[in-house]
N, C-alpha and C positions, 0 to 999 in steps of 0.2 A: 415286386419288380425284380427281374433277373439282372445279373451283373454284366454279362457279356453276350451279345448277340453276334453270331458269326455268319457273314454272308459268303457262302461257298463251302461245300463239303469235300473239297479235294485235299491233298496232303497238307497244304499250308493251313487251311481252315480247320481240319481235324486236329492238327498239331496244336493250333491255338486253343481249341476247345479242351484238349487233354491237359495242356499246361494250366488253363484256367481251373479245371476241376481239381488238379493236383494242388493248386494254390488255395483251394477252399472257396472258389467262386462258382456261381451257378452259370452254366453256359448252355445256349441253344444254337444249333446249327440250322441254317436255312439253305436247302439244296433241292433243286427241282428233279434231279435224276436219282434213280435207285443205285445203290452201291452193289458191286464195284463199277467205277467209271473208267473206261479206257480212253487214253488220249495219246497224241504223239509225244513221245518222251524218249530221251536217250537211255533211260533205265539203269544208269550207272550211279551208284551212291559212293561218294568220297568217304574216306575213313571218318571224317568229322560228321557226316550224315549218319553213318552206322552208329556212332557214339550217341548222336542226338536221339535216334530211335530207342536205343537202350535206356537213355535217361527218361524217356516217356513210358518205359515199361513195355515196349513193343519189340517182340522177337519175330523177325520175318525171315523166311527162307529164300535162298537164291543161290547164286554162284559166286564164290569168293573171287575178288579181283586183287591182283598182286601189284599192279601199277599201270602206267600209261605208256603206250608205244606209238610213235609217229612213223608212218610208212609213206614213201613216195617211190614207186617202182622198186628197185633193188636196194634203195637207201633206207636205213632204219635208225631210229634213236629211241631208247627206252629208259625208263627209270622206275624203280620199285618204290612203293610207298614206304615211308621211313619206319613207322612203329606198328601200325595196324593195317589190316586189309580193308579194301572197299567191298562193295557188294553189287553184283548185277542182279536186278530183281524186276520181274514183270510189274508194270504199273498197276495192274489189277490186283496182284498179290499184295503190294504195298498198301493200296487203298483199302483192301479188305481188312488187313491187320490193324490199320489206324482206326478204321470205322468200328471194329469190334472192341478195341481198347477204349474208345470214347463211350460206347454204349455201356461197357462194364463199369465205367466211372460215373454213370448216371447222366451223361450228356444227352439231352433231348434232340431228336432230329425232326425238323419241321419241313415237310415237303412243300415246295413252292418257290417263287421268286421274290427277291427283296422289293423290287419296285421303288416307289418314292421313299426318300429318306428325309424325315423331319426331325429337327433338333431344337431343344430348349437349353436353358442354362445347365440343367442337371440330368437331362435324359435325351435319348435318341429313339425314334420310333420307325420301324420298317417291318414289312410283311405282317402287319397287324400286331406287332409285339413291341413293347417298350422295355428298354434296357438302360443301364447306366452308360454302357459303351458299345460301339459297333466296330467289329473287326472286319474289314473288307478283304476277303481272300477269294474273290470271284474271278481270278484268272487274268490271262494276258490282256484281254480286251475288256477289262472290268467295267461293267455298267455303273457300279457305284462310283468309281473314280471319275468316270465321264460326267455323271450327273452332278457331281460336286465341283466340276470345273478344275480338276487337279491334273489333267493331262495336257501335254504340250503337243503341237502338231508334229507328226512324224516326217522325217525326211524321205524323199522318194527313193525307190530302188532298195527297199529293205530286204532282208534275207528271210527265207522260208525253210521250214524243216519238214521232211517226210520220213516215216518209219514203217518198216515191215519186219516180221520175224521169219526165220528160216529153220526148218527142221533138219538140223545138222549138228554133229558133235563139235563142240568148241575146240578149236585148234590152239587156243591160248587162254591163259588166265589174266591177260592184260586187256584193258580197253585199247583197241586199235583205232587210231585216227589216220585214215588214208587221205592223202592230199592230191589234188589235181589243180589245174589252172582255173577250173570252173567252180570248185567248191571242195567240200570234205565229206567223207563217209565214216561214220562211227560204228564200230563193231563191238557189241557188248554181249558177252556170254551171260545168259539169264537162267540157264538150266543145264542139265547133263546132255540134253539133245536139242537145245534151242539157243539161237543167237538172235539178237536184235540188230538191225542195220538201219541207221538213220542217216539221211543225206541232207546237207545244208548248202544252200546256194542262193544267189540273187535271182536266178532264173526260175520261172514258174513252169518249167517243163515237167513232164510226167516222171514218176519215180524210176521206171526202167530206163528212160533216157538219161537221167542223172547217173544211175548206177553203171551205165555203159562206159563212163569215163574211168572206171576202175576194173579193167579186164581181169587182172589177177584175183581180185576179190570176188568178182562174179563167178569165176571158175571154182573157187573154194565153196561157193554156196550150192552148187550142183542143181540150181533151179528149183530148190525145194521150198518154195514159199509156203508158209504155214498160216499167215494171217493177212488180212486186208491192209492196204496202205492207209495210214492216218497222217494228217498234215496239220501244221500250225504256222501262223505268220500273218503279217510281217512280225518278226521276232522283236525288233527294237521298239520299246515303248518308253517314251520320255514323260516324266512326271514332274510337276512343279514342286510338290512336297508330299510327304507321307502322312500328314495329319490334316484334318479339317474339323475343328470343333471337337466333338466326341467320337470322331471316326478315325481309325488308324488303318493304314494299308499294309498288308503283308504279302509275302510270296511274289508271284509275277505281277499282281495288281499294284505293287509298290514301285514298279518300273523294271524294265528288262533290257539288257544290252544284247546278248547273243548266247546261244547254247554251245559255243565253240569250246569252252573249257569244261563242260559237263558238270557244272556246279548247281544247276537249277534246284534240284530237290533239297540238297544240303542247305542252300541259302534260304529256301522256303521254310524249312524246319527251324533254322536259326533265327530268322526274322520273326516268325510266329512266337517263339519263346521270348524273344526280346520285348515284343509288344506287350505280352501278358505280364512280364516282370515289371515293366514300367507302370502298368495299371495297378498291379498288386501292391507296389511300393508307393503309390500315390504320386508318381513322377511321369505322367504321360508326356510332359514337355521335353523329356530326355530322349524320347523315341527317335526323333529325326537324327540326332547326333549319333545315337547307338546304331541305327540302320546304316548310316554313312561309314561308321567304323567297321562294322561287320562285313560290308560289301566292298570296302576300298580295294583290297588286293585283287578281288575278282574283276572289278571295273578297270583297274590299271592294266592287268595282264591281258584280259579279253580285248580291251581297247587297242592295245599294242598289236596283238595278233590280227585283229580285224583290219587295222590300218595297213599292215603288211600284206594281208590277203587280198586287198582291193586291187592290187596290180599283179596280173598274172606272172610277170617276170620276177617280182619280189616274192610272191607266194611260193614259187618253185625253189627259193633259197632257204625256206624255213627248215625243212627236214635236213638238208645237207649241213646247215649251220648247227642244228641241234645234235647231229651225228658227230660233228667235229669237236663239239664242246660239251661232253657228257656232264661235267660238274654244273654248268649253267643250266642245262636241261633238267637235271635232278633238282636243282634249287627251285626252278619254276614249278615242278610237280609237287615238291614238298610245301611250297607256299600255298598250293591249292588244297592241301589236306585239311 
């Protein structure tokens, strides 16, 4: 019998499988899609996320990121990362690197869907495979989470994200967050001649309609779209708890607030590692507390920014306030590292 069955072969699931293999546990990943899988993603890794990749033995290439810049018209506020750089990286590049590392460590990949989850006192069975533990890393709209009754009803008017790449030389080594009264646009350099632009909003308008709220940014892109638009949402996913018997939720499946602070991938890697450490040390009961501790700063800061952005008048004050108080903005950026 295997030790860990992982539902979902995205970054969170692959990170969990790699952590398991490094801890001497046998892991199998169940994923219906062939690697690499592209999804809507801001594609910016915080310095903590880069460090987490290196701890996994994963060296991925991309564009170094020096910090975060907020932009609203001619008003700007920026802060550099304190100790190490972040990384702008295509989702497909990251997925390929994690997938290959898992294969190199002997992780088995099982094509298919998890389907029904059955548990006993000592085992969990899904996708025709029995294991000691199941890690649910099956994404924002996790079927495993739903089948176990772990999700709470979502509030109406959730936010949505759309992303497209542009074939243009990056004009900055910062992640730029452009603000408008309708939402935000995130610019992430991911290569020497490629930038990703993700828009977040409560409105379900088309990508180009969203981008029109940022005329200066649109002019910088020269209309050079390089990829199709990919979307995700509603982003907020409320979860009762992160464990159910012998099942632990990690990554987006464990609950999601918003992509506003760009920590999704870093948190996915962190929670995957935490779940496996709890299993490897025989303390799965500690995972809920550990998850809460790892995500606390993200939830507090993202929640505060979301609350401010809900009112157009307040949203327009965010960048001017950050510009007038550089130490406070720097402290917020450093807290996200």
